[in-house]
C-alpha positions, -999 to +999 in steps of 0.1 A: -284-278-898-256-259-882-259-249-846-252-213-839-233-206-807-244-171-795-222-153-771-238-147-737-254-112-733-235-084-717-265-066-702-256-040-676-263-054-641-273-020-627-300-009-654-308-043-668-305-029-703-327+001-698-299+026-699-318+058-706-351+067-687-372+097-682-383+102-646-414+123-639-408+150-613-445+154-602-445+190-614-472+199-641-465+222-669-489+249-682-503+226-709-511+199-683-482+175-690-456+164-665-421+177-664-395+149-668-358+145-662-337+123-685-314+099-666-286+077-680-270+047-662-236+056-648-222+021-651-227+015-688-229+053-697-262+049-715-254+019-738-272-008-719-242-032-722-209-035-702-176-051-708-175-089-702-155-088-669-181-064-653-210-086-665-195-118-651-185-102-618-220-090-612-235-125-618-210-140-593-220-116-565 
């Protein structure tokens, strides 16, 4: 059986792969739901992965 050599993951060190999130503001809307604000990671610009030099530099720190 051949052994597959997978490349190491390049998960963003700042967001841990969760690049886009919705943060609740605490304000309730008229229908009772909460108002949310969408936020994306500034390091990976919402992709969840970074370039290899950034990923290896974060692990060394």
